[in-house]
Structure formats: structure tokens, C-alpha cells
N, C-alpha and C positions, 0 to 999 in steps of 0.2 A: 464514216460508214452509217449508213441508214438501215433500219431493220424493214422487215416486210411490210408491216402495218403501217409504218411512216409512209412507205411507198405507196400504198393504196390511199392513204389519206391525200399526199400531194397529187397522185393521178386523179382523184376526185376534184381537188381544187382546179386542176388544168382543165377537166371537162367542164365544170359548171361555171367557169369564166363566161360562157357563152351567154348567161343570163344578163351580163353586164350591157350586151348590145341590143337585148330585146325591147328595152323600154322606147326605143325609136317607134315601135307600133302604136304607141298610144299619144303620139303628137297631135295636138289640135287639128281641126279641119284645115287642110291645105288646098292651094290652088292646083289644077291640073299639071302646070309647069313645075311647080314644087315637088309634086308627086312623082313625075317623070324624072326629075334629077335624082331623087332619092332612089328611084327603082334603078336608074343606070348606075348609081354609086353600089348599091347590092349587086349588080350584075357583074361589075367590074371585079368585085371581090370573088364571085363565082367563077369569072373567067380565069382569074389567077389560080384558083383552087384546081380547075381542071388541068391547066397547065402543070402544076405541081404533082398532082395526083399521077397524071399519065407519065411523067418523067421518071417518078420513082417506080411505078407499076412496071413500066416497060423495060427499065434498067434491071429490075429483079428478074424480070422473065428472059432478057436477052442473055444475061450471064451464063445460065447453065445451057442454053443453047449453043452459044460460042464454045464452052468447055466440052460439049458432048461433039461438036464437028472436030475439035481439036483431039478429041480422044482422051481427055483428063476427066471425064466425068461420064456417068452412065446416061443413056437416052431416056430412061424411065423419069427421071427427075425434070429433064428437059421439056418432055411432052406434057407432064403434069402442070409444070409452070405455064406452058401455052395454053392448055386446057383452062387453068384458072384465070388467066388474063382475058381471053375472049368469052369465056363462060360468064365471068364477072361483069363485062361490057354489056353482053346481052341480057343480064339480069337487071341491071342498071337502066337501060333503055326501054326494053319491053316491059319490064316489071311496073314502072312508073306510068307506062301508055295504059296497061291493064288497070292499074289503080285510079287513074284519071278516069276512065270509062266507067269504072263502078262506082266511084263516087258522084259522077254526075248523073248516072242512072237513078241512084238512090235519091238524089236530090230534086228529080224532076216532079214528083208529086208535091212536095212543098212549093216549088214555083209556081205550079199551074193549079194550086188549090183555088176553089171559089172565093175563098176570102181574101187571098192575095190579089186576084184578078179584079176584084171589086175594087181594090185600092188603087187602082190605075197602073198606067204603063211606067210612070216615073218610079213608083214603089218597086214594080217588078224588075226595073233596071237595077236598083240599088240592092235589091235582094239578090240578084244574080251576080252582081259584082263582089257582094260579101262573100258569097259562097265560092267564087272563083278565087277570091284573095286568100281565104283561109285554106281552100285547097292546095293552091300553089305554094303558100307558106309551109304547110305540112309536107309536102314533096321536097321542098328544099331541105327542110330538117331532116327527112329520111335520107337524102343523098349525104348530106354533111354528116350524119350519124354514122354512115358506112366508113366515110373517111376517118372520123374521129375513133373508130374502133381500131382501125390499122395503126393510128398514131399510139393508141394505148398499148397495142401488142409491141410496138418499138420501145416504148417506155419500159414495159416489163421484161423484155428481152434483153435489153441493156442492163437492167439490174441483175438478171440471171447470169449474164456474162461476166459480171463484176466490174462493170463500168459504171460506178455509182456517180461520178461526177456528170458523166454523160446523161445519165438518167435524169438528174437535177436540171440540166440545161435543157433537155427535151421537154420537161415539165414546164419550165418558164416560157420557152418558146411557144409551145403548144397552147399554153394558158393565154398568151398574148394573142396568138392567132384565133383562138376561139371567141374572143371578144368581137374581132371584125366579122366572125362567121354569125354571131348573133345580129349584127346589122343586116347581113345577106338574108337571114330568116325573116326579119321584120320588114323588110324592104316593100313587100307586097301588100303589107297591112297598114301602111302610113296613110293618114288622112282620111280613113273610113268614117262615114257618118256615125255608125254604130262601132265604137271602139271595141277591139277584141278582149274577151274576159281575162282576168288573171289566171283562172283555171286554164284556159287555152293556151296562154303564153307559158304557163308553167309546163303544160304537156310538150309544148314545142321545144323548151329547153331540156327536158328529160329525153326526147327522141334525139336531139342534135347533140347534146352534151354527155348523156349517160354513157354511150357507147365507149367514151374515153376510158371510164373507170372500169367498165367490163373488160375491156381490151387489156387493162393494165393487169387486172386479176389474172386473165388467161395467159398473157404473155408472161407473168412471173411464175406461171406453173408448167406452160407447155409451149414450146417453139415450133411453129408451123409457117414456113415459106409459102405453102400453098394458100393458107388462110390469108396472109399478109397481101399477097397479090391479088386474090379474089376479091377481098373487100375493098381494096384499092381501086380496081377496074370497075367494079359495081357502083362504086362512089362517082367515079369519072363519067360513066355512063348516065347515072342520075342527074349530075350536074349539067351535062350538055342538054339533056331534055328540058330540064327547068329553065335553064338559060335561055332557050329558044323560045319559051312561052313568056318569059318576062322582057325579051327584047321587042316580041310582038305588041305586048301590052304597053311598053314604054314609048314606042314610036307613035302611039295614039295619044299620048298625053302631053309630049312636048317636042321639041325641034330635034333634029338630027344634031346639031351642034351640041345642045345641052346633054343629049345622050353621050355624045363623044367625051365631053369634060367629066361627067359623071363616071363613065367608064375608066378614064384616066386616073381619076382620084382613087376610085375602088382598087384597080390594079397596084397603084402606088402604095395603098395602105397594105395590100397583102404582101407586096414584096420587102417593104420595110420590116413588118413583123417576122416574116421569113428570116430576115438576117440574124435574128436572135438565135435561130436554129443553127444557121450556118456558123456563127461565132463559135458553136460548141463543137465544131468538126463533125457534125452528123451529115 
């Protein structure tokens, strides 16, 4: 049997394994073909997460609806689950659209400054690419963070329910999963002329992995199916948004065949790490 403080420590470990995948962002300068492949690899991981997230979120939403129709549960719970699912989806999709618009508006003065214009079109192109890549990486981290919060809730709630062995297996599985998620966050940053700073990579890791720890704390103190569904569906919406952006960027860098190979490898990596969780009976 583990105590609550050990659970929190293990929850932190599960969340911050995301840092193991972030060093991909500081690889030396790569060709457009190589960058396109790594972008597709990260995209494959995100596509897997979208499938995984929505299967969990909709399953948790559908069950109370079916019970309400059968007369074995109250309609209030079913309606709340329904609102949580579609409300979270709207937050994920529209929220990131608003975030992107705001960050691009804030960066226009930097791009169009007299000093930068004097440095020429090539410099402006590099500057725009750097701003776009860092913005995309942060959006991915936000989406994955929402997903990881719900994972933390699952860890904490399994502990509260007395299923200690399941809690440990979830920590191991989610920890392995978060490593691949680190690759997903780092994908847009690979091969940049000006490599991302350690401070920015640390921030990405905190945004993406920290919510696992926070979710573990809250899940160990408070059980909420509404919050679980809300954050899962918000994560799904956010991941759909950034996946569309990554696909658009990747098609400009490499061939469709290379994109499909990268997607296949990313999907495979996601599915294999998910087996660790399935073996625990979760």
C-alpha cells in the first residue's frame, strides 16, 4: 500500500517524463525533408492522442445518457456530461483559435520593425518561422496539458477508490506515454536556425506535464466526472486544431509518402505505449 505523499511523488514522475522527449527540439540544423518527417512523427502521436482522448471522453458521456434513457439514472447527470463534452470541445477548438490570433497580433510589431525589415526578406522569413514554430509548440503543450490533467485525475481517483495496484500501473503507463508526448511538443521546433532556449523548453514541459501532478492532487481529494470529461474533450479539440496546423506545415516540407511514414511511426508509438495502460486493466 502506498501513502498519499508517495502517490503525489509518483504522479509528478509520470507527468515530468514529458521532458525526456523535449530534447528533440535542439537537434542540429536539418533538411526540409528531415524536418517534415519529424513533424509527421509528432503529428502521428497527436492523431493517436485524439483517438484515445475522444474514445475515453465519449464513453464517459454516453454511459449516463444510456442509463437515463433506461430509467436507471437521473437526467441531470446525463445532461451535465453532455454539456461537459461539447463545452470542452468548443473550449479546445475556439480557445486555441483565439490564442493564435492574439499571439500573432502581439508579434506583428516585432516582425515589421524597421530594424528587422532592414535585415532583409530572408531574415523576416526566419523570424516568422521561429515565432510560428514556438507558438505551435506552446499550443500543443496546452492541449496535451489538458489531456494530462484528466490522466492525473484518473491516477488520483484510482487511489481514492483503494485500487493501489491500478494507480501504480496508470503512473507507469502515463509516464511512458508522456515521453512520446514530449516528442509531439518538440516536433515543430526541430531544425530551427536559432534553437529554442532551455527556459522555453522548461516552460513547455511544465505546461504539458505539470497538469498530471495537479490532476493527481485533485483526483486524490475530489472525484468529478464532469471535470474528467470537460478536460478530456477540451484536450481533444485543442489537439485537432494543432494537428491541422502541423499537417499544413509538414506538406510544405516533405513528400506525402514521407508524411504518411512519419504518421505511421507516430501512431505505432502511441499505440504501443498505450498497451502499458491496457495491461493494467484500465
